[in-house]
Every structure is written in structure tokens, then in C-alpha cells.
Chimera marker file (.cmm) of the C-alpha trace (Angstrom):
<marker_set name="trace">
<marker id="1" x="-0.179" y="-0.161" z="-0.091" r="1" g="1" b="0" radius="0.5"/>
<marker id="2" x="1.212" y="3.211" z="-0.898" r="1" g="1" b="0" radius="0.5"/>
<marker id="3" x="1.608" y="6.512" z="1.533" r="1" g="1" b="0" radius="0.5"/>
<marker id="4" x="0.944" y="9.565" z="0.494" r="1" g="1" b="0" radius="0.5"/>
<marker id="5" x="2.880" y="12.262" z="1.110" r="1" g="1" b="0" radius="0.5"/>
<marker id="6" x="1.816" y="14.157" z="3.543" r="1" g="1" b="0" radius="0.5"/>
<marker id="7" x="1.302" y="10.881" z="5.294" r="1" g="1" b="0" radius="0.5"/>
<marker id="8" x="4.992" y="10.212" z="5.110" r="1" g="1" b="0" radius="0.5"/>
<marker id="9" x="5.918" y="14.059" z="6.359" r="1" g="1" b="0" radius="0.5"/>
<marker id="10" x="3.711" y="13.026" z="9.776" r="1" g="1" b="0" radius="0.5"/>
<marker id="11" x="5.525" y="9.478" z="10.209" r="1" g="1" b="0" radius="0.5"/>
<marker id="12" x="8.493" y="11.553" z="9.336" r="1" g="1" b="0" radius="0.5"/>
<marker id="13" x="7.790" y="14.303" z="12.089" r="1" g="1" b="0" radius="0.5"/>
<marker id="14" x="6.867" y="11.463" z="14.841" r="1" g="1" b="0" radius="0.5"/>
<marker id="15" x="9.929" y="10.049" z="14.660" r="1" g="1" b="0" radius="0.5"/>
<marker id="16" x="12.229" y="12.873" z="15.280" r="1" g="1" b="0" radius="0.5"/>
<marker id="17" x="9.849" y="13.650" z="18.547" r="1" g="1" b="0" radius="0.5"/>
<marker id="18" x="11.330" y="12.109" z="21.813" r="1" g="1" b="0" radius="0.5"/>
<marker id="19" x="7.879" y="12.016" z="23.362" r="1" g="1" b="0" radius="0.5"/>
<marker id="20" x="5.839" y="10.817" z="19.630" r="1" g="1" b="0" radius="0.5"/>
<marker id="21" x="3.850" y="13.900" z="19.933" r="1" g="1" b="0" radius="0.5"/>
<marker id="22" x="2.843" y="15.641" z="16.670" r="1" g="1" b="0" radius="0.5"/>
<marker id="23" x="4.479" y="18.649" z="15.829" r="1" g="1" b="0" radius="0.5"/>
<marker id="24" x="2.436" y="20.513" z="13.183" r="1" g="1" b="0" radius="0.5"/>
<marker id="25" x="3.744" y="23.583" z="13.352" r="1" g="1" b="0" radius="0.5"/>
<marker id="26" x="7.135" y="21.776" z="12.492" r="1" g="1" b="0" radius="0.5"/>
<marker id="27" x="5.676" y="19.428" z="10.229" r="1" g="1" b="0" radius="0.5"/>
<marker id="28" x="3.999" y="22.682" z="8.518" r="1" g="1" b="0" radius="0.5"/>
<marker id="29" x="7.270" y="24.437" z="8.620" r="1" g="1" b="0" radius="0.5"/>
<marker id="30" x="8.917" y="21.714" z="7.241" r="1" g="1" b="0" radius="0.5"/>
<marker id="31" x="6.328" y="21.412" z="4.319" r="1" g="1" b="0" radius="0.5"/>
<marker id="32" x="6.490" y="25.285" z="3.126" r="1" g="1" b="0" radius="0.5"/>
<marker id="33" x="10.131" y="24.762" z="2.981" r="1" g="1" b="0" radius="0.5"/>
<marker id="34" x="10.017" y="21.672" z="0.703" r="1" g="1" b="0" radius="0.5"/>
<marker id="35" x="8.020" y="24.090" z="-1.420" r="1" g="1" b="0" radius="0.5"/>
<marker id="36" x="9.576" y="26.831" z="-1.488" r="1" g="1" b="0" radius="0.5"/>
<marker id="37" x="12.590" y="24.711" z="-2.903" r="1" g="1" b="0" radius="0.5"/>
<marker id="38" x="10.672" y="23.206" z="-5.004" r="1" g="1" b="0" radius="0.5"/>
<marker id="39" x="9.098" y="26.455" z="-6.463" r="1" g="1" b="0" radius="0.5"/>
<marker id="40" x="12.597" y="27.776" z="-6.630" r="1" g="1" b="0" radius="0.5"/>
<marker id="41" x="13.826" y="25.233" z="-8.649" r="1" g="1" b="0" radius="0.5"/>
<marker id="42" x="10.975" y="25.276" z="-11.368" r="1" g="1" b="0" radius="0.5"/>
<marker id="43" x="11.187" y="28.617" z="-11.515" r="1" g="1" b="0" radius="0.5"/>
<marker id="44" x="14.681" y="28.840" z="-12.276" r="1" g="1" b="0" radius="0.5"/>
<marker id="45" x="14.262" y="25.894" z="-14.331" r="1" g="1" b="0" radius="0.5"/>
<marker id="46" x="12.005" y="27.878" z="-16.445" r="1" g="1" b="0" radius="0.5"/>
<marker id="47" x="13.863" y="31.414" z="-16.595" r="1" g="1" b="0" radius="0.5"/>
<marker id="48" x="16.646" y="29.485" z="-17.937" r="1" g="1" b="0" radius="0.5"/>
<marker id="49" x="14.913" y="27.424" z="-20.789" r="1" g="1" b="0" radius="0.5"/>
<marker id="50" x="12.887" y="30.480" z="-21.933" r="1" g="1" b="0" radius="0.5"/>
<marker id="51" x="16.431" y="32.549" z="-21.645" r="1" g="1" b="0" radius="0.5"/>
<marker id="52" x="17.909" y="29.725" z="-24.048" r="1" g="1" b="0" radius="0.5"/>
<marker id="53" x="15.235" y="30.067" z="-26.399" r="1" g="1" b="0" radius="0.5"/>
<marker id="54" x="15.233" y="33.502" z="-26.641" r="1" g="1" b="0" radius="0.5"/>
<marker id="55" x="19.254" y="33.297" z="-27.964" r="1" g="1" b="0" radius="0.5"/>
<marker id="56" x="19.476" y="34.019" z="-31.537" r="1" g="1" b="0" radius="0.5"/>
<marker id="57" x="22.766" y="31.824" z="-31.677" r="1" g="1" b="0" radius="0.5"/>
<marker id="58" x="23.127" y="29.070" z="-34.438" r="1" g="1" b="0" radius="0.5"/>
<marker id="59" x="22.234" y="28.542" z="-37.867" r="1" g="1" b="0" radius="0.5"/>
<marker id="60" x="19.244" y="29.989" z="-39.849" r="1" g="1" b="0" radius="0.5"/>
<marker id="61" x="17.442" y="29.387" z="-43.121" r="1" g="1" b="0" radius="0.5"/>
<marker id="62" x="15.452" y="31.128" z="-45.293" r="1" g="1" b="0" radius="0.5"/>
<marker id="63" x="14.433" y="30.834" z="-48.918" r="1" g="1" b="0" radius="0.5"/>
<marker id="64" x="12.877" y="33.242" z="-50.688" r="1" g="1" b="0" radius="0.5"/>
<marker id="65" x="12.035" y="33.788" z="-54.993" r="1" g="1" b="0" radius="0.5"/>
<marker id="66" x="13.816" y="36.588" z="-56.497" r="1" g="1" b="0" radius="0.5"/>
<marker id="67" x="13.171" y="36.473" z="-60.857" r="1" g="1" b="0" radius="0.5"/>
<marker id="68" x="11.198" y="32.965" z="-60.942" r="1" g="1" b="0" radius="0.5"/>
<marker id="69" x="14.334" y="31.807" z="-59.143" r="1" g="1" b="0" radius="0.5"/>
<marker id="70" x="14.317" y="29.964" z="-55.513" r="1" g="1" b="0" radius="0.5"/>
<marker id="71" x="17.140" y="32.077" z="-53.046" r="1" g="1" b="0" radius="0.5"/>
<marker id="72" x="18.197" y="30.252" z="-49.984" r="1" g="1" b="0" radius="0.5"/>
<marker id="73" x="19.387" y="32.633" z="-47.275" r="1" g="1" b="0" radius="0.5"/>
<marker id="74" x="21.355" y="31.591" z="-44.272" r="1" g="1" b="0" radius="0.5"/>
<marker id="75" x="22.161" y="33.670" z="-41.178" r="1" g="1" b="0" radius="0.5"/>
<marker id="76" x="25.075" y="32.240" z="-39.167" r="1" g="1" b="0" radius="0.5"/>
<marker id="77" x="24.622" y="34.181" z="-35.885" r="1" g="1" b="0" radius="0.5"/>
<marker id="78" x="26.265" y="34.418" z="-32.329" r="1" g="1" b="0" radius="0.5"/>
<marker id="79" x="24.634" y="36.038" z="-29.695" r="1" g="1" b="0" radius="0.5"/>
<marker id="80" x="26.569" y="37.056" z="-26.851" r="1" g="1" b="0" radius="0.5"/>
<marker id="81" x="24.595" y="39.290" z="-23.990" r="1" g="1" b="0" radius="0.5"/>
<marker id="82" x="23.287" y="41.869" z="-25.915" r="1" g="1" b="0" radius="0.5"/>
<marker id="83" x="25.715" y="42.225" z="-28.893" r="1" g="1" b="0" radius="0.5"/>
<marker id="84" x="25.125" y="39.660" z="-32.279" r="1" g="1" b="0" radius="0.5"/>
<marker id="85" x="28.076" y="39.292" z="-34.537" r="1" g="1" b="0" radius="0.5"/>
<marker id="86" x="27.935" y="36.220" z="-37.711" r="1" g="1" b="0" radius="0.5"/>
<marker id="87" x="27.158" y="36.648" z="-41.247" r="1" g="1" b="0" radius="0.5"/>
<marker id="88" x="24.610" y="36.399" z="-43.841" r="1" g="1" b="0" radius="0.5"/>
<marker id="89" x="25.036" y="34.262" z="-47.066" r="1" g="1" b="0" radius="0.5"/>
<marker id="90" x="22.951" y="34.879" z="-49.956" r="1" g="1" b="0" radius="0.5"/>
<marker id="91" x="23.094" y="34.610" z="-53.867" r="1" g="1" b="0" radius="0.5"/>
<marker id="92" x="26.052" y="32.737" z="-55.312" r="1" g="1" b="0" radius="0.5"/>
<marker id="93" x="27.037" y="31.751" z="-51.277" r="1" g="1" b="0" radius="0.5"/>
<marker id="94" x="29.022" y="34.805" z="-50.767" r="1" g="1" b="0" radius="0.5"/>
<marker id="95" x="29.222" y="35.112" z="-46.858" r="1" g="1" b="0" radius="0.5"/>
<marker id="96" x="29.043" y="38.921" z="-45.606" r="1" g="1" b="0" radius="0.5"/>
<marker id="97" x="29.592" y="40.124" z="-42.189" r="1" g="1" b="0" radius="0.5"/>
<marker id="98" x="26.906" y="41.777" z="-40.258" r="1" g="1" b="0" radius="0.5"/>
<marker id="99" x="27.214" y="44.858" z="-38.460" r="1" g="1" b="0" radius="0.5"/>
<marker id="100" x="25.870" y="46.950" z="-35.546" r="1" g="1" b="0" radius="0.5"/>
<marker id="101" x="24.146" y="43.813" z="-33.934" r="1" g="1" b="0" radius="0.5"/>
<marker id="102" x="22.143" y="44.106" z="-31.209" r="1" g="1" b="0" radius="0.5"/>
<marker id="103" x="19.290" y="42.687" z="-29.031" r="1" g="1" b="0" radius="0.5"/>
<marker id="104" x="16.506" y="44.927" z="-27.241" r="1" g="1" b="0" radius="0.5"/>
<marker id="105" x="13.456" y="44.428" z="-25.646" r="1" g="1" b="0" radius="0.5"/>
<marker id="106" x="13.846" y="40.862" z="-27.655" r="1" g="1" b="0" radius="0.5"/>
<marker id="107" x="14.507" y="41.975" z="-30.886" r="1" g="1" b="0" radius="0.5"/>
<marker id="108" x="17.397" y="41.268" z="-33.181" r="1" g="1" b="0" radius="0.5"/>
<marker id="109" x="18.980" y="43.806" z="-35.255" r="1" g="1" b="0" radius="0.5"/>
<marker id="110" x="22.066" y="44.298" z="-37.640" r="1" g="1" b="0" radius="0.5"/>
<marker id="111" x="22.916" y="46.062" z="-40.751" r="1" g="1" b="0" radius="0.5"/>
<marker id="112" x="24.786" y="43.769" z="-44.516" r="1" g="1" b="0" radius="0.5"/>
<marker id="113" x="26.374" y="45.936" z="-46.081" r="1" g="1" b="0" radius="0.5"/>
<marker id="114" x="27.815" y="44.864" z="-49.596" r="1" g="1" b="0" radius="0.5"/>
<marker id="115" x="29.727" y="46.047" z="-52.430" r="1" g="1" b="0" radius="0.5"/>
<marker id="116" x="29.171" y="45.319" z="-56.307" r="1" g="1" b="0" radius="0.5"/>
<marker id="117" x="30.481" y="47.123" z="-59.067" r="1" g="1" b="0" radius="0.5"/>
<marker id="118" x="31.306" y="49.739" z="-57.503" r="1" g="1" b="0" radius="0.5"/>
<marker id="119" x="28.113" y="50.440" z="-55.878" r="1" g="1" b="0" radius="0.5"/>
<marker id="120" x="27.431" y="49.901" z="-51.853" r="1" g="1" b="0" radius="0.5"/>
<marker id="121" x="23.966" y="48.144" z="-50.985" r="1" g="1" b="0" radius="0.5"/>
<marker id="122" x="22.999" y="48.632" z="-47.325" r="1" g="1" b="0" radius="0.5"/>
<marker id="123" x="20.156" y="46.267" z="-45.589" r="1" g="1" b="0" radius="0.5"/>
<marker id="124" x="18.354" y="46.787" z="-42.672" r="1" g="1" b="0" radius="0.5"/>
<marker id="125" x="17.352" y="43.622" z="-40.598" r="1" g="1" b="0" radius="0.5"/>
<marker id="126" x="14.974" y="43.320" z="-37.747" r="1" g="1" b="0" radius="0.5"/>
<marker id="127" x="13.174" y="40.553" z="-36.382" r="1" g="1" b="0" radius="0.5"/>
<marker id="128" x="11.891" y="38.540" z="-33.433" r="1" g="1" b="0" radius="0.5"/>
<marker id="129" x="12.245" y="34.832" z="-32.374" r="1" g="1" b="0" radius="0.5"/>
<marker id="130" x="8.948" y="33.024" z="-32.459" r="1" g="1" b="0" radius="0.5"/>
<marker id="131" x="9.536" y="29.470" z="-31.379" r="1" g="1" b="0" radius="0.5"/>
<marker id="132" x="11.878" y="27.869" z="-34.015" r="1" g="1" b="0" radius="0.5"/>
<marker id="133" x="11.630" y="30.779" z="-36.403" r="1" g="1" b="0" radius="0.5"/>
<marker id="134" x="13.587" y="33.956" z="-36.728" r="1" g="1" b="0" radius="0.5"/>
<marker id="135" x="10.642" y="36.586" z="-37.714" r="1" g="1" b="0" radius="0.5"/>
<marker id="136" x="11.093" y="39.941" z="-39.287" r="1" g="1" b="0" radius="0.5"/>
<marker id="137" x="11.687" y="42.657" z="-42.389" r="1" g="1" b="0" radius="0.5"/>
<marker id="138" x="14.152" y="43.036" z="-44.112" r="1" g="1" b="0" radius="0.5"/>
<marker id="139" x="14.579" y="47.047" z="-45.400" r="1" g="1" b="0" radius="0.5"/>
<marker id="140" x="16.579" y="48.394" z="-47.807" r="1" g="1" b="0" radius="0.5"/>
<marker id="141" x="17.244" y="51.238" z="-50.683" r="1" g="1" b="0" radius="0.5"/>
<marker id="142" x="18.320" y="50.360" z="-54.117" r="1" g="1" b="0" radius="0.5"/>
<marker id="143" x="18.842" y="53.406" z="-56.813" r="1" g="1" b="0" radius="0.5"/>
<marker id="144" x="16.934" y="55.734" z="-54.573" r="1" g="1" b="0" radius="0.5"/>
<marker id="145" x="13.537" y="52.806" z="-54.312" r="1" g="1" b="0" radius="0.5"/>
<marker id="146" x="12.916" y="51.746" z="-50.414" r="1" g="1" b="0" radius="0.5"/>
<marker id="147" x="11.937" y="47.856" z="-50.651" r="1" g="1" b="0" radius="0.5"/>
<marker id="148" x="10.729" y="45.838" z="-47.678" r="1" g="1" b="0" radius="0.5"/>
<marker id="149" x="10.627" y="42.105" z="-47.450" r="1" g="1" b="0" radius="0.5"/>
<marker id="150" x="9.653" y="39.900" z="-44.629" r="1" g="1" b="0" radius="0.5"/>
<marker id="151" x="11.404" y="36.705" z="-44.280" r="1" g="1" b="0" radius="0.5"/>
<marker id="152" x="10.557" y="33.910" z="-42.117" r="1" g="1" b="0" radius="0.5"/>
<marker id="153" x="13.968" y="31.706" z="-40.962" r="1" g="1" b="0" radius="0.5"/>
<marker id="154" x="14.499" y="28.197" z="-39.843" r="1" g="1" b="0" radius="0.5"/>
<marker id="155" x="16.577" y="27.097" z="-37.013" r="1" g="1" b="0" radius="0.5"/>
<marker id="156" x="18.703" y="24.648" z="-38.815" r="1" g="1" b="0" radius="0.5"/>
<marker id="157" x="19.166" y="20.671" z="-37.522" r="1" g="1" b="0" radius="0.5"/>
<link id1="1" id2="2" r="1" g="1" b="0" radius="0.2"/>
<link id1="2" id2="3" r="1" g="1" b="0" radius="0.2"/>
<link id1="3" id2="4" r="1" g="1" b="0" radius="0.2"/>
<link id1="4" id2="5" r="1" g="1" b="0" radius="0.2"/>
<link id1="5" id2="6" r="1" g="1" b="0" radius="0.2"/>
<link id1="6" id2="7" r="1" g="1" b="0" radius="0.2"/>
<link id1="7" id2="8" r="1" g="1" b="0" radius="0.2"/>
<link id1="8" id2="9" r="1" g="1" b="0" radius="0.2"/>
<link id1="9" id2="10" r="1" g="1" b="0" radius="0.2"/>
<link id1="10" id2="11" r="1" g="1" b="0" radius="0.2"/>
<link id1="11" id2="12" r="1" g="1" b="0" radius="0.2"/>
<link id1="12" id2="13" r="1" g="1" b="0" radius="0.2"/>
<link id1="13" id2="14" r="1" g="1" b="0" radius="0.2"/>
<link id1="14" id2="15" r="1" g="1" b="0" radius="0.2"/>
<link id1="15" id2="16" r="1" g="1" b="0" radius="0.2"/>
<link id1="16" id2="17" r="1" g="1" b="0" radius="0.2"/>
<link id1="17" id2="18" r="1" g="1" b="0" radius="0.2"/>
<link id1="18" id2="19" r="1" g="1" b="0" radius="0.2"/>
<link id1="19" id2="20" r="1" g="1" b="0" radius="0.2"/>
<link id1="20" id2="21" r="1" g="1" b="0" radius="0.2"/>
<link id1="21" id2="22" r="1" g="1" b="0" radius="0.2"/>
<link id1="22" id2="23" r="1" g="1" b="0" radius="0.2"/>
<link id1="23" id2="24" r="1" g="1" b="0" radius="0.2"/>
<link id1="24" id2="25" r="1" g="1" b="0" radius="0.2"/>
<link id1="25" id2="26" r="1" g="1" b="0" radius="0.2"/>
<link id1="26" id2="27" r="1" g="1" b="0" radius="0.2"/>
<link id1="27" id2="28" r="1" g="1" b="0" radius="0.2"/>
<link id1="28" id2="29" r="1" g="1" b="0" radius="0.2"/>
<link id1="29" id2="30" r="1" g="1" b="0" radius="0.2"/>
<link id1="30" id2="31" r="1" g="1" b="0" radius="0.2"/>
<link id1="31" id2="32" r="1" g="1" b="0" radius="0.2"/>
<link id1="32" id2="33" r="1" g="1" b="0" radius="0.2"/>
<link id1="33" id2="34" r="1" g="1" b="0" radius="0.2"/>
<link id1="34" id2="35" r="1" g="1" b="0" radius="0.2"/>
<link id1="35" id2="36" r="1" g="1" b="0" radius="0.2"/>
<link id1="36" id2="37" r="1" g="1" b="0" radius="0.2"/>
<link id1="37" id2="38" r="1" g="1" b="0" radius="0.2"/>
<link id1="38" id2="39" r="1" g="1" b="0" radius="0.2"/>
<link id1="39" id2="40" r="1" g="1" b="0" radius="0.2"/>
<link id1="40" id2="41" r="1" g="1" b="0" radius="0.2"/>
<link id1="41" id2="42" r="1" g="1" b="0" radius="0.2"/>
<link id1="42" id2="43" r="1" g="1" b="0" radius="0.2"/>
<link id1="43" id2="44" r="1" g="1" b="0" radius="0.2"/>
<link id1="44" id2="45" r="1" g="1" b="0" radius="0.2"/>
<link id1="45" id2="46" r="1" g="1" b="0" radius="0.2"/>
<link id1="46" id2="47" r="1" g="1" b="0" radius="0.2"/>
<link id1="47" id2="48" r="1" g="1" b="0" radius="0.2"/>
<link id1="48" id2="49" r="1" g="1" b="0" radius="0.2"/>
<link id1="49" id2="50" r="1" g="1" b="0" radius="0.2"/>
<link id1="50" id2="51" r="1" g="1" b="0" radius="0.2"/>
<link id1="51" id2="52" r="1" g="1" b="0" radius="0.2"/>
<link id1="52" id2="53" r="1" g="1" b="0" radius="0.2"/>
<link id1="53" id2="54" r="1" g="1" b="0" radius="0.2"/>
<link id1="54" id2="55" r="1" g="1" b="0" radius="0.2"/>
<link id1="55" id2="56" r="1" g="1" b="0" radius="0.2"/>
<link id1="56" id2="57" r="1" g="1" b="0" radius="0.2"/>
<link id1="57" id2="58" r="1" g="1" b="0" radius="0.2"/>
<link id1="58" id2="59" r="1" g="1" b="0" radius="0.2"/>
<link id1="59" id2="60" r="1" g="1" b="0" radius="0.2"/>
<link id1="60" id2="61" r="1" g="1" b="0" radius="0.2"/>
<link id1="61" id2="62" r="1" g="1" b="0" radius="0.2"/>
<link id1="62" id2="63" r="1" g="1" b="0" radius="0.2"/>
<link id1="63" id2="64" r="1" g="1" b="0" radius="0.2"/>
<link id1="64" id2="65" r="1" g="1" b="0" radius="0.2"/>
<link id1="65" id2="66" r="1" g="1" b="0" radius="0.2"/>
<link id1="66" id2="67" r="1" g="1" b="0" radius="0.2"/>
<link id1="67" id2="68" r="1" g="1" b="0" radius="0.2"/>
<link id1="68" id2="69" r="1" g="1" b="0" radius="0.2"/>
<link id1="69" id2="70" r="1" g="1" b="0" radius="0.2"/>
<link id1="70" id2="71" r="1" g="1" b="0" radius="0.2"/>
<link id1="71" id2="72" r="1" g="1" b="0" radius="0.2"/>
<link id1="72" id2="73" r="1" g="1" b="0" radius="0.2"/>
<link id1="73" id2="74" r="1" g="1" b="0" radius="0.2"/>
<link id1="74" id2="75" r="1" g="1" b="0" radius="0.2"/>
<link id1="75" id2="76" r="1" g="1" b="0" radius="0.2"/>
<link id1="76" id2="77" r="1" g="1" b="0" radius="0.2"/>
<link id1="77" id2="78" r="1" g="1" b="0" radius="0.2"/>
<link id1="78" id2="79" r="1" g="1" b="0" radius="0.2"/>
<link id1="79" id2="80" r="1" g="1" b="0" radius="0.2"/>
<link id1="80" id2="81" r="1" g="1" b="0" radius="0.2"/>
<link id1="81" id2="82" r="1" g="1" b="0" radius="0.2"/>
<link id1="82" id2="83" r="1" g="1" b="0" radius="0.2"/>
<link id1="83" id2="84" r="1" g="1" b="0" radius="0.2"/>
<link id1="84" id2="85" r="1" g="1" b="0" radius="0.2"/>
<link id1="85" id2="86" r="1" g="1" b="0" radius="0.2"/>
<link id1="86" id2="87" r="1" g="1" b="0" radius="0.2"/>
<link id1="87" id2="88" r="1" g="1" b="0" radius="0.2"/>
<link id1="88" id2="89" r="1" g="1" b="0" radius="0.2"/>
<link id1="89" id2="90" r="1" g="1" b="0" radius="0.2"/>
<link id1="90" id2="91" r="1" g="1" b="0" radius="0.2"/>
<link id1="91" id2="92" r="1" g="1" b="0" radius="0.2"/>
<link id1="92" id2="93" r="1" g="1" b="0" radius="0.2"/>
<link id1="93" id2="94" r="1" g="1" b="0" radius="0.2"/>
<link id1="94" id2="95" r="1" g="1" b="0" radius="0.2"/>
<link id1="95" id2="96" r="1" g="1" b="0" radius="0.2"/>
<link id1="96" id2="97" r="1" g="1" b="0" radius="0.2"/>
<link id1="97" id2="98" r="1" g="1" b="0" radius="0.2"/>
<link id1="98" id2="99" r="1" g="1" b="0" radius="0.2"/>
<link id1="99" id2="100" r="1" g="1" b="0" radius="0.2"/>
<link id1="100" id2="101" r="1" g="1" b="0" radius="0.2"/>
<link id1="101" id2="102" r="1" g="1" b="0" radius="0.2"/>
<link id1="102" id2="103" r="1" g="1" b="0" radius="0.2"/>
<link id1="103" id2="104" r="1" g="1" b="0" radius="0.2"/>
<link id1="104" id2="105" r="1" g="1" b="0" radius="0.2"/>
<link id1="105" id2="106" r="1" g="1" b="0" radius="0.2"/>
<link id1="106" id2="107" r="1" g="1" b="0" radius="0.2"/>
<link id1="107" id2="108" r="1" g="1" b="0" radius="0.2"/>
<link id1="108" id2="109" r="1" g="1" b="0" radius="0.2"/>
<link id1="109" id2="110" r="1" g="1" b="0" radius="0.2"/>
<link id1="110" id2="111" r="1" g="1" b="0" radius="0.2"/>
<link id1="111" id2="112" r="1" g="1" b="0" radius="0.2"/>
<link id1="112" id2="113" r="1" g="1" b="0" radius="0.2"/>
<link id1="113" id2="114" r="1" g="1" b="0" radius="0.2"/>
<link id1="114" id2="115" r="1" g="1" b="0" radius="0.2"/>
<link id1="115" id2="116" r="1" g="1" b="0" radius="0.2"/>
<link id1="116" id2="117" r="1" g="1" b="0" radius="0.2"/>
<link id1="117" id2="118" r="1" g="1" b="0" radius="0.2"/>
<link id1="118" id2="119" r="1" g="1" b="0" radius="0.2"/>
<link id1="119" id2="120" r="1" g="1" b="0" radius="0.2"/>
<link id1="120" id2="121" r="1" g="1" b="0" radius="0.2"/>
<link id1="121" id2="122" r="1" g="1" b="0" radius="0.2"/>
<link id1="122" id2="123" r="1" g="1" b="0" radius="0.2"/>
<link id1="123" id2="124" r="1" g="1" b="0" radius="0.2"/>
<link id1="124" id2="125" r="1" g="1" b="0" radius="0.2"/>
<link id1="125" id2="126" r="1" g="1" b="0" radius="0.2"/>
<link id1="126" id2="127" r="1" g="1" b="0" radius="0.2"/>
<link id1="127" id2="128" r="1" g="1" b="0" radius="0.2"/>
<link id1="128" id2="129" r="1" g="1" b="0" radius="0.2"/>
<link id1="129" id2="130" r="1" g="1" b="0" radius="0.2"/>
<link id1="130" id2="131" r="1" g="1" b="0" radius="0.2"/>
<link id1="131" id2="132" r="1" g="1" b="0" radius="0.2"/>
<link id1="132" id2="133" r="1" g="1" b="0" radius="0.2"/>
<link id1="133" id2="134" r="1" g="1" b="0" radius="0.2"/>
<link id1="134" id2="135" r="1" g="1" b="0" radius="0.2"/>
<link id1="135" id2="136" r="1" g="1" b="0" radius="0.2"/>
<link id1="136" id2="137" r="1" g="1" b="0" radius="0.2"/>
<link id1="137" id2="138" r="1" g="1" b="0" radius="0.2"/>
<link id1="138" id2="139" r="1" g="1" b="0" radius="0.2"/>
<link id1="139" id2="140" r="1" g="1" b="0" radius="0.2"/>
<link id1="140" id2="141" r="1" g="1" b="0" radius="0.2"/>
<link id1="141" id2="142" r="1" g="1" b="0" radius="0.2"/>
<link id1="142" id2="143" r="1" g="1" b="0" radius="0.2"/>
<link id1="143" id2="144" r="1" g="1" b="0" radius="0.2"/>
<link id1="144" id2="145" r="1" g="1" b="0" radius="0.2"/>
<link id1="145" id2="146" r="1" g="1" b="0" radius="0.2"/>
<link id1="146" id2="147" r="1" g="1" b="0" radius="0.2"/>
<link id1="147" id2="148" r="1" g="1" b="0" radius="0.2"/>
<link id1="148" id2="149" r="1" g="1" b="0" radius="0.2"/>
<link id1="149" id2="150" r="1" g="1" b="0" radius="0.2"/>
<link id1="150" id2="151" r="1" g="1" b="0" radius="0.2"/>
<link id1="151" id2="152" r="1" g="1" b="0" radius="0.2"/>
<link id1="152" id2="153" r="1" g="1" b="0" radius="0.2"/>
<link id1="153" id2="154" r="1" g="1" b="0" radius="0.2"/>
<link id1="154" id2="155" r="1" g="1" b="0" radius="0.2"/>
<link id1="155" id2="156" r="1" g="1" b="0" radius="0.2"/>
<link id1="156" id2="157" r="1" g="1" b="0" radius="0.2"/>
</marker_set>
């Protein structure tokens, strides 16, 4: 026959009293301490798991279409506190270092500057983690025209 936790605590409490009387105040205090210890441990575990989930470190993949062709882009990021470094690779597999990578209020922002044929192109990225997705927007200016597109990158396995 299984004994409930409360019955077990009562038995433990009576064992440690020489007169075999039940000290309910001592038992209540012991149960409270165990409950508080368990609660603190559970809170720590949940906080640690949540913090790990909110880290942008890792490889992220997303596919988009340009002139009828699928283009795969890879973010390879490393977060250290609120600073983020890494690379973005896209068409042709060319890797470009990110600049000004920062996390604030759960949102990652960074800039990618590329040069082609003597022209400099800058793209601003901003996004948040949603489960195993890094979702956001890319803003750029091409020949004086502002463009924006959304991205939904998945964590690589």
C-alpha cells in the first residue's frame, strides 16, 4: 500500500519527537520549506529554458524568390549578451559580416553592407524569435527606391 506524501511527512515528524507527539507547526514549516525549494527550482528551470529559447545563436535558413528563382539565405549568428555577430550568405553563397548586431526587448537588429560593381548596398534587418523561427523584415534602398520584405528563417537542425 502506497503512502501519501502528507502521511510520510507526519511519520517523519513523529519519529523525530521523543514524546511521540505530532508537532504540526514543525511539520507545516517543513512542508513550506520543501514547497518553496521546489518552486524556486522550477522557476529557475523555466527561466533558464526561456533564456535559451530567446538566444539568436545558431544557423538560420530561409528561402525567397527572385525573378522566378529560389534563393536560400543563411544567417550564422552568435549572441553574447545583447551583442550579436555573424554572417549572412545569400546568392552565390557569398558570406557578408553583419554590423551593429544588437538585441533589445527581444528584437534583433543588424545591418549588412555589400558592394558590387563599385556600388554599396545596405540592408537593415529586424526580427524576433517565435519558437524555432526568426521572423522579421529586411529594409533596403535600391537606386533611391525603398524596399522592404519579410523573412521567416527556420533554425537549422
